[in-house]
Every structure is written in structure tokens, then in C-alpha cells.
DRENNUGU-773883 format. One line per field, with one value per residue (C-alpha): residue number from 1; x negated, y negated, z. Coordinates in steps of 0.05 Angstrom, whole numbers. Example, Ala and Ser with C-alpha at 12.3 -4.5 7.8 and 13.67 -1.06 7.14 Angstrom:
seq = [1,2]
xx = [-246,-273]
yy = [90,21]
zz = [156,143]
end
This chain:
seq = [1,2,3,4,5,6,7,8,9,10,11,12,13,14,15,16,17,18,19,20,21,22,23,24,25,26,27,28,29,30,31,32,33,34,35,36,37,38,39,40,41,42,43,44,45,46,47,48,49,50,51,52,53,54,55,56,57,58,59,60,61,62,63,64,65,66,67,68,69,70,71,72,73,74,75,76,77,78,79,80,81,82,83,84,85,86,87,88,89,90,91,92,93,94,95,96,97,98,99,100,101,102,103,104,105,106,107,108,109,110,111,112,113,114,115,116,117,118,119,120,121,122,123,124,125,126,127,128,129,130,131,132,133,134,135,136,137,138,139,140,141,142,143,144,145,146,147,148,149,150,151,152,153,154,155,156,157,158,159,160,161,162,163,164,165,166,167,168,169,170,171,172,173,174,175,176,177,178,179,180,181,182,183,184,185,186,187,188,189,190,191,192,193,194,195,196,197,198,199,200,201,202,203,204,205,206,207,208,209,210,211,212,213,214,215,216,217,218,219,220,221,222,223,224,225,226,227,228,229,230,231,232,233,234,235,236,237,238,239,240,241,242,243,244,245,246,247,248,249,250,251,252,253,254,255,256,257,258,259,260,261,262,263,264,265,266,267,268,269,270,271,272,273,274,275,276,277,278,279,280,281,282,283,284,285,286,287,288,289,290,291,292,293,294,295,296,297,298,299,300,301,302,303,304,305,306,307,308,309,310,311,312,313,314,315,316,317,318,319,320,321,322,323,324,325,326,327,328,329,330,331,332,333,334,335,336,337,338,339,340,341,342,343,344,345,346,347,348,349,350,351,352,353,354,355,356,357,358,359,360,361,362,363,364,365,366,367,368,369,370,371,372,373,374,375,376,377,378,379,380,381,382,383,384,385,386,387,388,389,390,391,392,393,394,395,396,397,398,399,400,401,402,403,404,405,406,407,408,409,410,411,412,413,414,415,416,417,418,419,420,421,422,423,424,425,426,427,428,429,430,431,432,433,434,435,436,437,438,439,440,441,442,443,444,445,446,447,448,449,450,451,452,453,454,455,456,457,458,459,460,461,462,463,464,465,466,467,468,469,470,471,472,473,474,475,476,477,478,479,480,481,482,483,484,485,486,487,488,489,490,491,492,493,494,495,496,497,498,499,500,501,502,503,504,505,506,507,508,509]
xx = [237,296,258,304,312,289,231,185,188,190,127,88,107,83,17,7,31,0,-69,-97,-165,-169,-203,-160,-190,-261,-276,-349,-375,-349,-285,-229,-176,-101,-100,-132,-81,-30,-48,-41,27,51,34,67,133,136,123,175,231,201,218,289,277,308,290,312,297,266,195,143,73,10,-27,-99,-136,-162,-149,-102,-56,-55,-37,15,46,51,84,134,150,157,212,250,239,237,168,154,78,57,-5,-59,-93,-50,-46,-4,46,62,60,117,160,146,172,231,262,280,313,264,266,198,127,61,-9,-78,-92,-152,-97,-50,-109,-128,-66,-27,25,46,75,101,142,166,191,222,256,222,178,107,69,-8,-49,-108,-181,-171,-110,-62,-3,15,83,99,168,172,244,295,325,372,347,358,380,362,407,369,318,340,288,222,186,200,131,116,95,30,48,-5,34,83,113,113,187,204,221,258,225,276,249,275,244,177,177,191,133,81,104,97,27,-1,20,-10,-70,-77,-63,-120,-164,-161,-174,-113,-133,-94,-85,-138,-195,-190,-244,-214,-175,-203,-161,-189,-115,-90,-41,8,6,43,-15,-48,14,33,-49,-35,34,12,-46,8,52,5,-42,-95,-162,-172,-233,-205,-241,-221,-238,-268,-335,-374,-431,-383,-349,-407,-423,-359,-367,-436,-417,-355,-361,-296,-278,-230,-220,-186,-222,-182,-213,-247,-275,-302,-345,-367,-389,-427,-465,-489,-520,-509,-554,-521,-533,-498,-433,-448,-385,-337,-301,-249,-239,-165,-152,-94,-60,-90,-104,-172,-231,-253,-324,-331,-290,-332,-397,-378,-350,-422,-468,-435,-401,-330,-264,-233,-155,-95,-35,25,63,95,116,193,175,143,85,64,113,65,-4,-61,-83,-152,-137,-122,-193,-196,-124,-133,-206,-210,-145,-102,-150,-114,-55,-37,-15,36,107,139,209,225,203,244,275,245,265,244,283,277,257,309,369,362,373,336,279,227,173,143,185,204,197,258,255,307,260,304,275,296,364,413,399,359,302,276,204,163,113,111,102,112,116,86,104,66,95,38,55,20,19,10,13,69,122,125,57,65,45,94,43,86,129,68,70,2,-8,-60,-94,-116,-150,-184,-204,-237,-273,-306,-326,-385,-439,-453,-384,-375,-295,-247,-171,-124,-64,-17,-13,34,25,69,61,59,94,38,-28,-75,-137,-193,-229,-298,-344,-415,-463,-518,-572,-532,-527,-546,-469,-429,-351,-373,-407,-355,-305,-343,-341,-268,-258,-293,-253,-179,-126,-127,-67,-95,-163,-159,-157,-197,-245,-285,-340,-337,-380,-326,-258,-205,-173,-121,-135,-114,-157,-119,-122,-101,-56,-42,-116,-128,-81,-109,-173,-138,-104,-147,-139,-66,-61,-107,-61,4,-32,-55,21,51,77]
yy = [678,633,570,509,489,419,398,383,448,486,444,464,535,531,510,559,620,604,578,622,616,542,495,460,427,409,415,388,408,471,487,523,553,546,616,605,542,592,650,595,572,642,668,606,612,689,673,622,670,722,664,655,586,583,537,468,461,397,415,380,386,356,331,329,324,400,457,491,427,410,480,485,414,444,507,473,423,494,513,449,436,358,352,304,293,283,240,277,215,199,224,285,234,193,264,288,222,227,298,285,224,272,345,393,472,480,448,474,455,479,524,476,418,464,472,410,365,412,429,493,449,406,452,489,417,411,481,488,543,527,556,560,556,601,596,661,635,671,640,662,636,624,631,580,583,615,550,549,523,454,441,381,374,426,397,326,290,310,280,230,186,141,68,42,18,-41,-85,-42,26,64,74,130,127,182,199,248,293,259,198,235,266,201,172,220,217,137,146,175,126,70,109,98,28,29,57,129,182,220,293,346,336,394,368,298,282,302,247,225,236,178,163,210,259,226,165,156,148,214,250,226,250,321,326,296,356,408,381,365,419,359,375,340,323,331,274,288,215,169,169,113,165,224,173,156,227,248,188,211,284,282,219,186,127,97,110,75,39,-2,-72,-49,17,-24,-68,4,27,-39,-29,41,0,52,51,25,102,128,90,83,123,78,27,2,10,-10,-34,-40,-32,-98,-165,-167,-201,-239,-245,-169,-154,-203,-177,-100,-121,-158,-102,-47,-77,-55,-86,-97,-79,-95,-66,-69,-23,3,63,44,40,108,79,25,-27,-76,-69,-95,-67,-56,-100,-164,-183,-192,-227,-279,-274,-291,-332,-274,-243,-263,-230,-160,-137,-146,-127,-67,-81,-8,10,-44,-112,-166,-243,-295,-325,-386,-378,-421,-418,-345,-373,-348,-396,-402,-424,-390,-352,-282,-226,-185,-116,-68,3,45,114,94,66,8,-34,-95,-91,-165,-161,-201,-222,-294,-286,-320,-296,-331,-338,-274,-233,-228,-225,-267,-248,-312,-280,-250,-285,-242,-260,-330,-371,-425,-473,-524,-527,-521,-466,-430,-374,-326,-313,-392,-391,-328,-341,-406,-372,-327,-386,-382,-340,-299,-278,-210,-208,-239,-231,-283,-269,-310,-295,-326,-398,-420,-501,-489,-424,-396,-405,-373,-330,-305,-242,-240,-187,-220,-184,-149,-195,-260,-255,-332,-349,-356,-373,-443,-447,-415,-463,-518,-489,-480,-556,-570,-532,-526,-580,-592,-546,-496,-483,-422,-435,-367,-339,-274,-233,-156,-113,-84,-102,-50,-10,46,112,86,25,-29,-81,-55,-110,-76,-77,-141,-164,-133,-166,-231,-210,-245,-307,-306,-290,-348,-396,-371,-385,-457,-471,-440,-494]
zz = [124,116,89,83,12,-2,-49,-2,34,-31,-55,10,1,-68,-46,2,-36,-105,-88,-36,-59,-77,-20,32,87,98,171,194,125,116,71,92,35,29,47,115,122,105,155,215,185,184,252,280,237,257,331,326,297,356,411,377,348,279,214,217,291,327,350,388,363,405,338,331,263,267,216,277,276,207,186,235,214,145,163,206,151,105,144,149,218,248,273,335,328,402,418,463,480,539,605,629,660,596,553,607,593,519,515,563,512,462,462,430,417,438,440,394,413,415,469,489,501,536,583,592,585,636,582,614,677,639,594,653,678,613,613,541,504,491,437,438,373,387,362,315,284,321,366,441,466,541,552,601,598,557,533,471,406,395,318,281,219,181,123,132,179,167,229,279,272,331,317,334,399,398,441,482,485,416,382,338,264,233,163,121,75,12,39,49,-23,-50,-14,-35,-110,-109,-74,-135,-174,-129,-138,-215,-197,-151,-209,-194,-254,-281,-261,-226,-156,-134,-186,-146,-98,-29,11,69,135,183,215,270,250,307,263,196,154,178,173,104,87,115,79,16,15,29,-15,-83,-64,-54,-19,50,90,169,214,276,290,239,232,189,178,156,111,74,61,37,-13,-35,-33,-79,-112,-104,-148,-98,-23,37,84,137,162,226,185,128,189,217,146,128,202,176,115,65,4,-66,-85,-32,-58,-125,-148,-114,-160,-108,-37,-12,53,91,164,190,155,119,140,79,104,119,50,12,33,17,-51,-66,-35,-68,-130,-114,-118,-46,-55,-10,8,56,86,154,193,180,100,106,63,19,-12,-40,-64,-111,-174,-198,-266,-216,-216,-289,-297,-235,-210,-134,-137,-99,-59,4,-20,11,-61,-109,-86,-120,-142,-160,-92,-53,-50,-17,13,47,99,144,216,247,201,175,102,44,21,-30,17,80,129,153,103,104,61,32,22,-28,-7,67,66,33,95,101,150,181,194,244,188,166,96,24,-52,-104,-181,-198,-149,-98,-27,25,99,140,211,257,286,347,358,351,415,441,478,517,451,406,364,348,296,328,256,254,320,306,236,264,312,261,226,274,251,318,317,286,305,343,367,400,444,481,550,608,638,688,662,590,577,539,525,472,502,455,455,416,396,377,323,363,384,394,470,465,460,515,529,536,471,435,465,445,367,375,393,327,280,317,333,411,424,384,421,469,546,562,517,536,502,498,475,426,419,451,391,391,354,288,297,305,366,427,455,521,534,510,559,623,609,628,688,737,701,699,774,784,748,790,851,823,804,870,923]
end
């Protein structure tokens, strides 16, 4: 087999070849071995060769957190292919648009997705071979067309991963093999700073896969399992009950738990014994609600550790340390972590002049494992004298209400001071007179039906400056989220379509 000679592919090959009997993926409480993973990966590799798709090709993978998809993902990385994870959480028309934007040598998917998503027709329209992963681990190739293989820079790009797409159509970010390898190695060091014991990867408690394969966190988790030979619990989607079971069963010292998921775990009210092994929980992907974090820390005697990363960075570039609480107490708990000077360069620039400033402004970073270019983020940030990074909001989310700029987090934080409010998010919606106005979507705690949009509006007026008070407030059973548990801003805006239409009508001459 002609495997591309890069360290990541070689390390995955070593895992598949030298640890056949070790546990690899836990699926619904049952462990599959690396031999089981290798069997699926090899079946796919052989079928690709038969079809005439050489190593180093660009291949789509309809990615789910399942045994077949995770094994196929590692098999493609072992070959040195460029993998394009395609989200199954979209309509067939959107999948066709997704596939039509990038030339691919073929598409890989589970047979169930082939049937349910209409992939045969889509691939036929794209003149592209389709390889179906079967329940028995075999692979069936459907030669919808004899298209020539499209070859990437062999072994250079590991995957083109989509951003979260919470505010618009996701864009794809190229993650090189050397970038991926550096990120995986750096993650091991970060976990030690979080408080993980120094053991061989296969001796550690298993990673918990709670993020979809099609997002950067999910792709990195599966990659890490294959590269380091670490066990992985594959959750098809996040389940607080399953997360608690994993901690109780495998006695994790540290574990990841993004803010929305932390609330879901709290709602299950696990006992102290269930989570007694935990000493720290790292939480990222979105701003942490300090009320929730403090409650979790108090109930389970753990430290909540922040981190900051992005798809573009291929991982974390700032993180808290387990020792921060001992050194600083609660003084740094609003920070997302200490910046990692060995991983990236950081600077803050004034939002108006673009000049570097010591105060609050736009964050720019230069991530060494990615490239030499400075990247301007949309995050409004500051860095203190101890190198802790604080995120104060996003410039692209800032609402300009007739010349008054509003940071949405200030408004949502004020609403969450109401004891009936479980969570809240604020967005800007168009207004013909003022340009934009803030609109809030609120989720209440169960049994708090006495709160109304009107009563919440009165509460907001008591805690905010007049121009910050939302023009509209809607109460929903649960806030709309993407598969990665971030707020889905497209759905949030859709909640106010009627309000926007009425506003336009009132201002029409």
C-alpha cells in the first residue's frame, strides 16, 4: 500500500498495526479494538485502489460520530488524503451545493446516509464515484461515473474543515498535516496543565467525543485517538447521561464540557459520587456563564478552566492552568486562559485606528503551526500584565443602534441576573430608522412560566442603559443551537422575521 510518508500518517499506521487488541472506540458501552478499526480502514483503502483513486486525493466524507465513519476518517488520513468532512445535518440540496464547491475524487458515506440523503443521485450529478460503508465493515463502490481522480498536494493538507456556520454559510479552512501533528502534541501538554496525570495515552481515561466529526473539535479528537492510540468514547450526539456515565466508569481527572453542555449535566443533578474523580473541567467554544460555572464548581468541588481556540488555529492557543486558582484565587476567573507564547504571537489593535494598544481592542494572532501571517479576529479582547486573555465580545456581533454601539453579551448578562432566566442570547436585527436594534431570546428555568416578555423588558430597563434595552424579547422552550451546541444565529434571526416585517411596514411612506 502506497502510504504517504508524513509523521501523522505514519503514527496512525503504527496505531492500527501495532495495537490490534487494545481498546479503540466505545460505542454504546461496547469497546471496539484497533483491529476492528483497521479492518474498516483497510477495506476502504483497498476499494479506493480498485476504483483508481490514488493516495493523496481529495475525498469527501459524510461524517457522523459512528464506528464506520471514524474508522474511515483515520483510514483516509493514513493514506495521506485530503478529507473534506461533509455534514449530514443538512438537506440534500445543501449537500449538493457543498459538494459542488470543491473538486473531489469521490465521496465516502455510510449506507444509511447514501439511502436517506439521496447521495447516489448527487454523486451522479457531480460525475463522482460513491463509496458506501456497509454495516459489516465492507465497502461498496458505486461508479456513477468514471471521473479521473482529483489529487491534492499529496500528504500536505489533512482536511478542509468547515467553520461552525452559526451566523452564515460555513467556510472551509485547510488544516495541513504538519499543523495537525503539532496541534495534537500541544494538546497533550495542555492537558497536563489542566491536571491530567502523566500516563501512556492508552492508559489514560478515554477521550469523550461530544462534538461532531464535521467540526474541528470532533476531527481533532478522532485524529488524536488514531495518532496517539488513545481510547475514545464515540457519542453520536452529546448526552449528559452518557457523559456522567463515562466519568463514573472511567474515573476521569479532567474532562471537557462546553458551557451549554455543562448546563445539561447540571440539569441531570448527578451525585457527588458520580463525579468524584474529577478535579477540573475545561470549558471552551463559547463564553462561560459564570453562574453555571460557579454552581458546577461548588457542587462537585472542581476547577473550571477556560481555553481559547478556533478552527483557523487548529486547536487551543490560550488556556487556564490547574494551578491558577492557587496563585490568583478568583481574580482571573473571567479570563479564557493564559496566552501560549510558544504557540502564537498576540497583539491588541484599536478598533478605529488599527494601531496596537495596551487596552481593549481587536485581537490579532499569528499561530506558528499555521503560518507567518497575522490574522485579525472579530474578538474584542484585552491582555493583562500576567498574560491572561479576556474576551469582551465580538466586533461583528456589535449592534449599532442609531450610532450607539451595544455589545450583546452586556445585554444577555443583564437578563441572566433574573433568577428565572436559565439562558439568554441577544442579536441585532435590522431597523429602518435606527439601522439595528437589539433583540433577545430567553430560555427560562422549568416552572418559571410567570415571566413574560413584558416583565423581562421591565427587568432589563432596571439593569441597562436605555439604548441597551432590547426592542424585542421572545421566550422559547430551548435556545436554538447547532450540532456543536453553539447558538444558531440564523434560527435566532428567523424568530424575529414578523417583527422586522412589521417595522418595515410602519416606516413605508
